[in-house]
C-alpha positions as CSV (number, residue, x, y, z in Angstrom):
1,M,-3.8,-14.2,58.4
2,P,-0.1,-14.3,58.9
3,N,0.4,-16.7,56.2
4,E,-1.4,-14.6,53.4
5,K,0.2,-13.4,50.6
6,K,0.6,-9.3,51.4
7,E,-0.3,-7.3,47.9
8,N,3.1,-4.9,46.8
9,M,1.9,-1.4,45.7
10,I,1.3,-2.2,42.0
11,E,-0.7,-5.3,43.0
12,K,-2.8,-3.2,45.1
13,I,-3.1,-0.5,42.6
14,M,-3.6,-2.8,40.0
15,N,-6.5,-5.0,41.5
16,E,-8.0,-3.5,44.0
17,P,-11.3,-2.5,44.2
18,Q,-11.9,-2.5,40.9
19,P,-9.0,-2.5,38.7
20,I,-8.0,-0.6,35.6
21,P,-7.2,-3.0,33.6
22,R,-10.0,-4.8,34.3
23,K,-9.3,-8.3,35.0
24,V,-10.2,-10.2,32.0
25,P,-11.1,-14.2,31.6
26,D,-8.0,-16.6,31.0
27,Y,-9.0,-17.2,27.1
28,M,-8.3,-14.6,26.2
29,R,-4.8,-14.5,26.6
30,S,-4.6,-17.9,25.5
31,K,-3.8,-19.4,22.1
32,G,-6.0,-17.2,19.6
33,G,-6.7,-14.6,22.4
34,G,-4.2,-12.1,20.2
35,W,-7.6,-11.4,17.8
36,F,-8.7,-9.6,21.3
37,W,-6.5,-7.1,22.0
38,T,-5.6,-5.4,18.3
39,G,-7.0,-2.6,20.0
40,A,-3.5,-3.1,21.7
41,M,-1.2,-3.6,19.3
42,V,-2.7,-0.2,17.5
43,M,-1.9,1.3,21.2
44,F,1.7,0.2,20.9
45,A,2.4,1.2,17.2
46,F,1.3,4.4,18.2
47,L,3.3,4.7,21.2
48,Y,6.5,3.3,19.0
49,E,5.3,6.2,16.1
50,V,5.2,9.2,19.2
51,I,8.7,7.9,20.2
52,T,10.0,8.0,16.7
53,G,8.3,11.0,15.2
54,L,9.5,13.1,18.2
55,I,13.1,12.3,17.5
56,L,12.3,13.2,13.7
57,L,10.6,16.3,14.9
58,L,13.9,18.1,16.1
59,Y,16.0,17.7,13.0
60,Y,13.0,18.3,10.5
61,E,13.1,21.6,8.6
62,P,9.6,23.0,6.9
63,S,11.4,25.5,5.3
64,N,14.1,22.7,3.5
65,A,11.4,19.8,3.9
66,Y,13.4,17.1,1.1
67,A,16.9,18.5,2.1
68,S,16.3,17.8,5.7
69,T,14.6,14.7,5.4
70,E,17.9,13.3,3.0
71,A,20.4,15.1,5.8
72,F,18.4,13.3,8.4
73,L,18.3,10.0,6.5
74,S,22.6,9.5,5.2
75,S,24.1,11.9,7.9
76,T,22.4,11.2,11.0
77,P,23.8,8.2,13.5
78,F,21.3,5.8,13.1
79,G,19.1,7.6,11.0
80,S,17.7,6.0,8.3
81,F,16.5,3.7,11.1
82,I,14.2,5.9,13.0
83,L,12.5,7.5,9.3
84,T,12.3,4.2,8.1
85,T,10.2,2.7,10.8
86,H,8.6,5.4,11.8
87,L,7.0,5.3,8.0
88,Y,6.5,1.2,8.3
89,G,5.2,2.5,11.9
90,A,2.3,4.2,10.4
91,Y,1.5,1.8,8.3
92,A,1.4,-0.9,11.2
93,M,-0.9,1.2,12.5
94,V,-3.5,1.8,9.5
95,V,-3.3,-2.0,8.9
96,L,-4.1,-2.9,12.5
97,V,-7.1,0.1,13.2
98,Y,-8.5,-1.5,9.9
99,I,-8.5,-5.0,11.6
100,H,-9.6,-4.2,14.3
101,L,-12.6,-2.0,13.2
102,L,-13.4,-5.4,10.8
103,R,-13.4,-7.7,13.5
104,N,-15.9,-5.8,15.8
105,L,-17.8,-4.9,12.8
106,Y,-18.1,-9.1,12.0
107,E,-18.4,-9.5,15.6
108,G,-21.3,-7.1,16.6
109,A,-19.1,-4.8,18.8
110,Y,-21.0,-1.7,17.8
111,K,-24.1,-3.0,20.0
112,H,-25.9,-1.7,23.5
113,P,-23.8,-0.5,25.2
114,R,-20.6,0.3,22.8
115,E,-21.9,2.5,20.8
116,S,-19.9,5.9,21.6
117,Q,-17.4,3.5,21.9
118,W,-17.8,2.6,18.2
119,L,-18.1,6.2,17.5
120,T,-14.2,6.7,18.6
121,G,-13.0,4.0,16.9
122,V,-14.2,4.9,14.0
123,L,-13.0,8.6,14.0
124,L,-9.5,7.3,15.2
125,L,-9.6,5.8,11.8
126,V,-10.3,8.8,9.8
127,T,-7.9,10.5,12.5
128,T,-4.9,8.2,11.6
129,L,-5.7,8.6,7.8
130,G,-5.5,12.2,8.2
131,A,-2.4,11.9,9.9
132,G,-0.7,9.7,7.9
133,F,-1.4,11.9,4.9
134,F,0.4,14.8,6.3
135,G,3.0,12.9,7.6
136,Y,3.3,11.2,4.1
137,S,3.6,14.7,2.1
138,M,6.3,15.9,4.8
139,S,9.4,14.3,3.4
140,G,9.0,16.6,0.0
141,D,9.9,14.3,-2.4
142,V,8.0,13.8,-5.6
143,L,5.3,11.3,-3.6
144,S,4.3,14.0,-1.8
145,A,3.9,16.1,-4.1
146,D,1.6,14.4,-6.3
147,A,-0.4,13.8,-2.7
148,T,-0.2,17.3,-1.8
149,D,-1.7,18.5,-5.2
150,V,-4.8,15.7,-4.5
151,G,-5.3,17.5,-1.4
152,R,-5.1,20.3,-1.9
153,G,-7.6,19.8,-5.3
154,I,-10.3,18.2,-2.5
155,A,-10.0,20.9,-0.1
156,G,-9.9,24.2,-2.6
157,G,-13.6,22.3,-3.4
158,F,-14.8,23.0,-0.4
159,P,-18.4,25.0,-1.5
160,V,-18.0,28.3,-0.9
161,I,-15.4,28.7,2.1
162,G,-12.9,26.1,-0.4
163,N,-9.7,28.7,-0.6
164,W,-10.2,29.4,3.4
165,I,-10.1,25.6,4.0
166,L,-6.9,25.3,1.6
167,G,-5.2,28.5,3.4
168,I,-5.7,26.2,6.4
169,F,-4.3,23.2,5.9
170,F,-2.0,23.8,2.8
171,G,-0.5,27.4,3.5
172,N,-0.4,30.7,1.2
173,G,1.6,29.0,-1.6
174,T,4.7,29.0,-0.4
175,Q,7.1,26.1,0.7
176,L,7.3,27.6,4.0
177,S,3.8,28.1,4.9
178,L,3.1,24.6,3.2
179,F,5.6,22.1,4.8
180,S,4.8,24.6,8.1
181,R,1.3,23.3,7.7
182,M,1.4,20.1,7.1
183,L,3.9,19.7,10.3
184,A,1.4,21.3,12.4
185,W,-2.2,19.2,11.4
186,H,0.3,16.2,11.8
187,I,1.2,17.1,15.6
188,I,-2.3,18.2,15.6
189,L,-3.7,14.9,14.8
190,V,-1.6,12.9,16.9
191,A,-2.8,14.7,19.5
192,V,-6.5,14.2,19.1
193,I,-5.6,10.7,18.6
194,G,-4.0,10.6,21.3
195,L,-7.4,11.8,23.5
196,L,-9.5,9.9,21.5
197,F,-7.0,6.9,22.9
198,A,-7.6,8.3,26.2
199,V,-11.6,8.7,25.7
200,H,-11.5,5.1,24.3
201,F,-9.6,2.8,26.5
202,F,-11.9,4.4,29.3
203,M,-14.9,3.7,27.4
204,A,-13.8,-0.4,26.7
205,E,-12.9,-0.6,30.9
206,Y,-16.4,1.2,31.7
207,N,-18.5,-1.3,29.2
208,T,-15.8,-3.9,29.9
209,I,-14.0,-6.0,27.5
210,M,-16.6,-7.8,25.0
211,P,-16.6,-11.2,25.6
212,K,-17.1,-14.3,23.1
213,R,-20.8,-13.5,22.0
214,E,-21.6,-17.6,23.1
215,E,-20.4,-16.3,26.5
216,S,-23.5,-13.4,26.0
217,G,-26.2,-15.6,24.4
218,Y,-25.8,-14.3,21.0
219,K,-27.1,-11.5,22.6
220,A,-26.3,-7.8,23.5
221,P,-25.7,-6.2,25.5
222,A,-22.3,-8.2,25.9
223,I,-21.0,-7.8,29.4
224,D,-18.2,-9.7,31.0
225,H,-18.4,-10.2,34.0
226,D,-15.9,-11.6,36.7
227,D,-16.8,-15.0,38.2
228,G,-14.2,-15.5,41.0
229,S,-12.2,-17.1,38.4
230,Y,-10.0,-14.4,36.9
231,K,-6.4,-13.8,37.7
232,P,-4.9,-10.5,38.7
233,W,-4.1,-7.9,36.0
234,Y,-0.7,-7.8,37.7
235,P,1.2,-10.5,36.3
236,Y,-0.8,-11.9,34.1
237,N,-2.1,-9.3,31.5
238,L,1.1,-7.1,32.3
239,V,3.2,-9.9,31.0
240,Y,0.8,-10.5,28.1
241,M,0.6,-6.9,27.0
242,I,4.8,-6.9,27.0
243,Q,4.7,-10.2,25.3
244,L,2.5,-8.1,22.8
245,M,4.5,-4.7,22.7
246,L,8.0,-6.3,22.2
247,L,6.3,-8.5,18.7
248,T,4.6,-5.6,17.5
249,F,7.9,-3.4,17.8
250,G,9.7,-6.1,15.9
251,I,7.5,-6.7,12.9
252,I,7.7,-2.6,12.7
253,I,11.5,-2.3,12.9
254,I,12.3,-5.8,10.8
255,V,9.9,-4.9,7.7
256,P,11.4,-2.1,6.5
257,S,15.1,-2.7,7.6
258,I,14.6,-6.2,5.3
259,L,12.8,-3.7,2.3
260,A,16.2,-1.4,2.5
261,L,18.3,-3.3,1.6
262,L,16.5,-5.0,-1.2
263,P,17.0,-3.5,-4.8
264,G,13.7,-2.6,-6.8
265,V,11.5,-2.1,-4.3
266,P,8.1,-0.5,-5.8
267,P,8.0,2.9,-4.7
268,L,4.9,2.4,-3.4
269,F,6.2,0.4,-0.6
270,S,9.9,1.7,-0.5
271,P,11.1,2.8,2.9
272,F,12.9,5.6,1.7
273,P,11.8,8.8,0.3
274,Q,11.7,8.9,-3.7
275,V,13.7,11.6,-6.0
276,S,12.5,15.7,-5.4
277,P,10.1,16.9,-7.5
278,T,12.3,19.1,-9.5
279,S,14.8,16.1,-9.9
280,P,14.8,15.2,-14.0
281,L,13.7,12.0,-12.6
282,A,10.8,12.6,-10.7
283,A,9.2,12.1,-14.4
284,S,9.5,8.5,-14.3
285,V,7.9,8.1,-10.7
286,P,4.6,6.7,-10.8
287,A,1.9,9.4,-9.4
288,Y,1.3,7.5,-6.0
289,P,-0.4,8.5,-2.9
290,P,0.5,6.8,0.3
291,W,-1.0,3.3,-0.7
292,F,-3.8,3.5,2.6
293,L,-5.5,6.5,0.8
294,L,-4.9,4.2,-2.7
295,F,-8.9,4.0,-2.9
296,V,-9.9,7.0,-2.7
297,Y,-7.4,8.5,-5.3
298,K,-8.5,5.4,-7.7
299,E,-11.9,6.5,-7.6
300,L,-11.1,9.9,-8.5
301,D,-10.0,8.5,-11.9
302,F,-13.9,7.0,-12.3
303,Q,-14.9,8.2,-16.3
304,F,-18.4,10.0,-14.3
305,A,-16.3,11.4,-11.2
306,Q,-14.3,13.4,-13.6
307,S,-17.1,15.6,-14.1
308,L,-17.0,16.4,-10.6
309,T,-14.9,18.3,-8.5
310,P,-12.3,16.3,-6.4
311,F,-14.5,17.9,-3.3
312,W,-17.5,16.2,-4.1
313,A,-16.4,13.0,-6.5
314,T,-14.4,12.2,-2.1
315,V,-17.8,13.0,-0.8
316,I,-19.3,10.6,-2.8
317,F,-16.7,8.1,-2.6
318,A,-14.9,8.5,1.3
319,G,-17.5,10.2,2.5
320,M,-20.9,7.8,2.3
321,P,-18.9,4.4,4.1
322,L,-18.2,6.8,6.8
323,V,-21.5,8.2,7.6
324,Y,-22.8,4.5,7.2
325,L,-20.4,3.1,10.2
326,L,-21.1,6.3,11.7
327,I,-25.1,5.8,11.9
328,L,-24.5,1.6,12.3
329,P,-25.1,1.4,16.0
330,Y,-28.2,3.3,15.5
331,V,-29.8,1.6,12.5
332,D,-28.9,-2.2,13.6
333,K,-30.4,-2.0,16.9
334,S,-31.3,-5.8,16.9
335,S,-29.9,-7.6,20.1
336,S,-28.7,-10.7,18.2
337,L,-25.0,-11.3,17.8
338,K,-25.0,-14.0,15.3
339,M,-23.6,-13.3,12.6
340,R,-27.0,-15.2,10.3
341,D,-29.1,-12.9,12.1
342,R,-27.6,-9.7,10.7
343,P,-26.9,-10.4,6.7
344,I,-27.1,-7.1,5.7
345,T,-24.9,-5.7,8.1
346,V,-22.3,-8.9,7.3
347,S,-22.8,-8.1,3.6
348,F,-22.0,-4.9,3.5
349,A,-19.1,-5.8,5.6
350,I,-17.6,-8.0,3.4
351,L,-18.5,-5.7,0.6
352,G,-16.6,-2.7,2.2
353,T,-13.7,-5.3,2.8
354,I,-13.3,-6.0,-0.9
355,Y,-14.3,-2.6,-2.3
356,L,-11.4,-0.8,0.4
357,A,-8.6,-3.7,-0.9
358,S,-9.3,-4.0,-5.1
359,L,-10.1,0.0,-5.1
360,S,-6.3,0.6,-3.6
361,L,-5.2,-2.8,-6.0
362,W,-6.6,-1.3,-8.9
363,G,-4.7,2.3,-8.1
364,A,-1.5,0.6,-7.6
365,L,-1.4,-1.1,-10.7
366,T,-3.1,1.9,-13.0
367,P,-2.2,5.1,-11.6
368,G,-3.5,7.8,-12.8
369,I,-5.4,5.7,-15.3
370,A,-9.3,6.4,-16.3
371,I,-12.0,4.1,-15.8
372,A,-14.3,4.1,-17.9
373,N,-18.3,3.6,-16.9
374,W,-18.9,0.6,-17.7
375,K,-16.1,-0.5,-16.2
376,V,-17.5,0.8,-12.3
377,A,-20.5,-0.7,-13.3
378,L,-19.2,-4.1,-13.7
379,F,-16.7,-3.5,-10.3
380,F,-19.9,-2.9,-7.9
381,F,-22.6,-4.6,-9.1
382,L,-21.0,-7.6,-9.6
383,P,-19.4,-8.5,-6.5
384,G,-23.0,-6.6,-5.0
385,I,-25.1,-9.0,-6.5
386,A,-23.0,-11.8,-5.5
387,I,-22.0,-11.1,-1.8
388,I,-25.3,-10.5,-1.3
389,S,-26.8,-13.7,-2.5
390,L,-24.7,-15.4,-1.1
391,T,-24.5,-14.3,2.5
392,W,-28.4,-14.7,2.7
393,V,-28.1,-18.4,1.4
394,I,-25.3,-18.8,3.7
395,A,-27.2,-17.5,6.7
396,D,-30.7,-19.5,5.8
397,A,-28.5,-22.5,5.6
398,M,-27.2,-21.6,9.1
399,K,-30.7,-20.6,10.4
400,K,-32.5,-24.0,9.4
401,E,-29.1,-25.9,11.0
402,K,-28.0,-27.0,7.5
403,I,-24.4,-26.0,8.2
404,H,-23.0,-25.9,10.9
405,V,-20.0,-22.8,10.9
406,R,-17.2,-23.3,13.4
407,N,-16.4,-19.3,13.5
408,A,-19.0,-17.4,11.2
409,P,-16.5,-14.2,11.1
410,W,-13.7,-16.0,9.6
411,A,-16.2,-17.9,7.5
412,F,-17.7,-14.5,6.3
413,A,-14.6,-13.0,6.0
414,T,-12.5,-16.0,3.9
415,M,-15.1,-14.6,1.3
416,A,-13.9,-11.1,1.2
417,I,-9.9,-12.7,0.9
418,M,-11.3,-14.9,-1.8
419,A,-12.9,-12.0,-3.8
420,V,-10.3,-9.5,-3.4
421,S,-7.7,-12.4,-4.5
422,A,-9.7,-13.2,-7.5
423,F,-9.7,-9.2,-8.9
424,G,-6.3,-8.9,-7.7
425,S,-5.5,-12.2,-9.9
426,G,-7.1,-10.4,-12.8
427,M,-5.3,-7.9,-12.3
428,L,-2.2,-8.7,-12.3
429,I,-2.8,-11.4,-14.9
430,L,-3.2,-7.9,-17.1
431,A,-0.2,-6.2,-15.8
432,D,1.7,-8.7,-16.7
433,I,0.3,-9.3,-20.2
434,R,1.2,-5.4,-20.8
435,A,4.2,-4.9,-19.1
436,P,6.2,-8.3,-18.3
437,S,7.2,-8.5,-15.1
438,L,9.4,-11.0,-12.6
439,L,7.4,-9.3,-10.0
440,Y,4.1,-9.6,-11.6
441,T,4.3,-13.0,-12.3
442,I,5.2,-13.6,-8.6
443,S,2.6,-12.1,-7.1
444,M,0.1,-13.6,-9.5
445,I,0.9,-16.7,-9.0
446,L,0.8,-15.8,-4.9
447,T,-2.9,-14.3,-5.4
448,L,-4.1,-17.3,-7.5
449,M,-3.0,-19.7,-4.6
450,V,-4.6,-17.6,-2.2
451,T,-7.5,-17.4,-4.5
452,A,-7.9,-21.3,-4.7
453,I,-7.0,-22.0,-1.0
454,S,-10.3,-19.4,0.0
455,A,-12.6,-21.0,-2.6
456,V,-11.7,-24.4,-0.6
457,V,-12.6,-22.9,2.3
458,V,-15.8,-21.5,1.5
459,I,-16.5,-24.7,-0.5
460,A,-15.9,-26.4,2.6
461,I,-18.2,-23.7,4.9
462,S,-21.2,-24.6,2.4
463,R,-21.0,-28.2,3.2
464,G,-20.5,-28.2,6.9
465,I,-17.0,-29.4,7.5
466,F,-15.7,-27.0,9.4
467,T,-18.1,-27.7,12.5
468,Q,-17.3,-26.6,16.4
469,R,-14.9,-28.9,18.3
470,A,-13.1,-28.5,21.7
471,D,-8.9,-26.7,21.6
472,V,-6.9,-29.0,23.7
473,Y,-4.5,-27.0,25.0
474,K,-0.9,-28.6,26.3
475,P,1.1,-26.5,28.5
476,M,5.1,-26.3,27.7
477,S,6.7,-28.6,30.4
478,K,9.6,-27.1,32.6
479,N,12.3,-29.1,31.1
480,A,11.3,-28.0,27.5
481,Y,10.3,-24.6,28.5
482,T,14.2,-23.8,30.3
483,L,15.9,-25.8,27.1
484,A,14.4,-23.5,24.5
485,G,14.4,-20.6,26.7
486,S,18.1,-20.4,27.1
487,G,18.2,-21.1,23.0
488,F,16.9,-18.2,22.8
489,T,18.1,-16.0,25.3
490,A,22.2,-17.1,23.9
491,S,21.0,-16.1,20.4
492,A,19.6,-12.8,22.0
493,I,22.8,-12.0,23.7
494,F,25.0,-13.4,20.1
495,I,22.5,-10.9,18.2
496,L,23.1,-8.6,20.7
497,F,27.2,-8.5,21.0
498,E,27.1,-8.1,16.6
499,I,25.0,-5.5,16.1
500,S,27.0,-3.6,19.3
501,V,30.1,-3.5,17.1
502,I,28.2,-1.4,14.2
503,N,29.1,1.3,13.3
504,P,25.8,3.4,11.6
505,D,27.1,5.2,9.3
506,T,25.5,3.6,5.9
507,V,22.2,2.7,5.3
508,F,23.1,-0.8,5.0
509,K,24.9,-1.0,8.4
510,T,22.5,1.0,10.5
511,S,19.7,-1.7,8.2
512,L,21.6,-4.7,9.6
513,Y,22.1,-3.3,13.2
514,A,17.6,-2.5,13.0
515,I,17.4,-6.5,12.0
516,G,19.2,-7.8,14.9
517,L,17.5,-5.2,17.1
518,G,14.2,-6.3,15.8
519,V,15.4,-10.5,15.8
520,I,15.8,-9.2,19.7
521,L,12.7,-8.0,20.2
522,L,10.6,-11.0,18.7
523,I,13.0,-13.3,20.7
524,G,12.0,-11.5,23.9
525,G,7.9,-11.7,22.7
526,A,8.6,-15.6,22.3
527,V,10.5,-16.3,25.9
528,L,7.6,-14.3,27.4
529,R,4.8,-16.7,25.4
530,M,7.0,-19.2,26.4
531,Y,7.3,-18.1,30.0
532,R,3.6,-17.5,30.2
533,A,2.5,-21.3,28.7
534,T,5.4,-22.8,31.0
535,I,4.4,-21.1,34.8
536,Y,0.8,-19.6,33.7
537,N,-0.5,-22.6,32.1
538,E,-2.3,-20.0,29.3
């Protein structure tokens, strides 16, 4: 037909005959749809890590790790920008992997037909933590030395072949072999992550993206079916992906760049390397591992764990949860996706979140301090009894329709947030009593506020206040979009002009440049969001 719109090459490749990536329903791109795309955000964080990591690789010298890191930081143009954002890009990736895994755990996305897809996701978590550990340890500062010492203890404790494994991962005892091995393993694990990403992506395309649970009648297998109303991947999803990428990159760049300008940032979150292990000041730096491994290191401080080797303590405390995640799809074989029908799985998900976050906070506030067995018992048993009981009560009330919860995953996740913030408040109060600090006081007030808000939400849920309601979306008018978009664009151009004249010869100036660049990326994401709302009605 002469009036038919002719697709260009990109549209044809993307949309016919079976698009890869697949088309998705509009609600996945609408308000609140970002939760469907946490995996894409992980991919963008990984992409940022690969780009900045390749630049760092050109300058890194395993024979003189600390000196080469400091030289790159202080002497290379934009060195502090690349190094600090690479670190926080890794942090963002770890956080996003956890969020992605927990969301899928609550939603039941491990059920048929996504068992293998779930396994690759768990392996992605493990390899991400491993790559993060080796990357963190490559700076050669006192914190990397402390982390490496614990890693050596764990590897060397492997029965029979411990010394062999120690040599494979940490070299023959010289600094050159140590940092050469860690660099090699960092690169190997990054390559494995890339491979797992590819496998995970194609499995997700093969199984289809998991739709809303109500779309499948809360039953597995939850398969998304194109009913003919789905919009083409190009340009709708492509524009949305660019929006997510700009926002992800912007946050990764802005956060460490702001921290770089602030005095007194705790070593655990400082974007810069600490002092050399041979420095007289090294003794004043707490022996922190990477924050994302604090839970493992704190478990090694348990009194009964100290009677074990670091290897066996790690196997018990980190290996058991990992085994649980790996076997979960084959243990929970019920077809129901309703959380009220999965109280055990939901309880374990909440407890896992509580233990992970609370142990990390405990490790941050009391690094290297032994914990008596009775405290360990209270820490594990009290939340366990409370959460399992409360989850069963809520699930039973939902079955009997005594309460109506609009969004069960958020409801149960709020319980975890409340428990973690309550534990954190208590730890911060004790820390502030022992060593009064403005940082402790402010953090304590914030965690108490989070605890109170979470408690109100849990009470509201238990009384059935949160019931199903329809969300009415009103698209932005074209006049409003034109006005707002013009203002944002003008602001971005102004910021671009200002940072273009900055000479990145100091950390301060480089950080200002990075903040400006990050703001421009966020503005770009916001403009695309408004564009989609106006033109695409999304």
